[in-house]
C-alpha positions in Angstrom: -31.0 -25.3 -29.0 -34.0 -27.4 -28.5 -35.1 -25.0 -25.7 -35.2 -22.4 -28.0 -38.5 -21.2 -28.1 -38.3 -20.2 -24.6 -37.5 -16.8 -25.1 -41.1 -16.2 -27.1 -42.4 -16.6 -23.2 -39.5 -15.2 -21.4 -37.5 -11.9 -22.4 -33.9 -12.7 -22.3 -33.2 -9.5 -20.4 -35.2 -11.4 -17.6 -34.5 -14.8 -18.1 -30.7 -14.7 -18.5 -30.0 -12.7 -15.1 -32.4 -14.7 -13.8 -30.6 -18.1 -14.7 -27.1 -16.7 -13.7 -28.3 -15.5 -10.5 -29.7 -18.9 -9.7 -26.6 -20.8 -10.4 -24.8 -18.3 -8.3 -27.1 -18.9 -5.6 -26.8 -22.8 -5.6 -23.1 -22.4 -5.8 -23.1 -20.4 -2.5 -25.5 -22.7 -0.8 -23.2 -25.9 -1.9 -20.0 -23.8 -0.8 -21.6 -23.0 2.5 -22.5 -26.4 3.3 -19.3 -27.8 2.9 -18.0 -25.2 5.1 -20.5 -25.8 8.2 -20.8 -29.7 7.6 -16.8 -30.9 7.6 -14.7 -30.9 10.3 -11.5 -30.2 8.6 -12.7 -27.1 7.0 -12.2 -24.9 10.1 -8.7 -26.6 10.7 -7.6 -25.8 6.9 -8.8 -22.1 7.3 -7.0 -22.1 10.8 -3.6 -23.5 9.2 -3.6 -26.6 11.2 -1.1 -29.0 10.4 -2.1 -31.6 7.9 -2.2 -35.4 9.0 0.0 -37.6 7.3 -0.9 -41.4 7.2 1.4 -43.6 8.6 3.7 -45.5 5.8 3.0 -48.7 7.5 -0.8 -48.4 7.1 -0.9 -47.7 3.6 0.9 -50.4 2.1 -1.3 -52.2 -0.4 -1.5 -55.9 0.8 -0.8 -57.1 -2.9 2.8 -55.5 -2.4 3.5 -58.3 0.3 7.6 -57.9 -0.9 7.9 -54.7 0.4 10.2 -54.4 3.4 10.7 -50.8 5.1 14.5 -49.9 5.4 15.6 -46.6 7.4 14.3 -44.1 5.5 13.0 -45.7 2.5 11.3 -49.1 1.1 13.5 -52.1 -0.7 10.9 -53.8 -3.3 11.8 -56.9 -4.6 10.9 -58.3 -7.7 10.3 -62.3 -8.5 9.9 -62.8 -12.3 7.8 -65.8 -13.6 7.8 -67.7 -16.7 4.8 -67.2 -18.8 4.2 -71.2 -18.6 2.8 -70.6 -14.8 0.6 -67.7 -15.7 -1.8 -69.8 -18.0 -0.2 -72.7 -18.8 0.7 -73.8 -22.5 -2.4 -72.1 -23.8 -1.0 -68.5 -22.9 2.3 -69.6 -24.7 1.2 -70.8 -28.0 -0.9 -67.5 -28.4 
């Protein structure tokens, strides 16, 4: 412990409760700030219904081959030969 000499200046029966009390006060302040400065906490405590994101808006642009059918989605995968990725250099390794 690189700060072990602190107990030569401050008695542990005083320092430890102050340290633990400081951690507790900091925790309470942070939690109170979150509860008073967010808009969703009051809805959560009141049992508000969770908002669901629309499935059409959450599809990544990379997965452009995804189509919605009924209750699910169909993803088609196209296999490309190794030569088309990096040419013959990749295939030679």
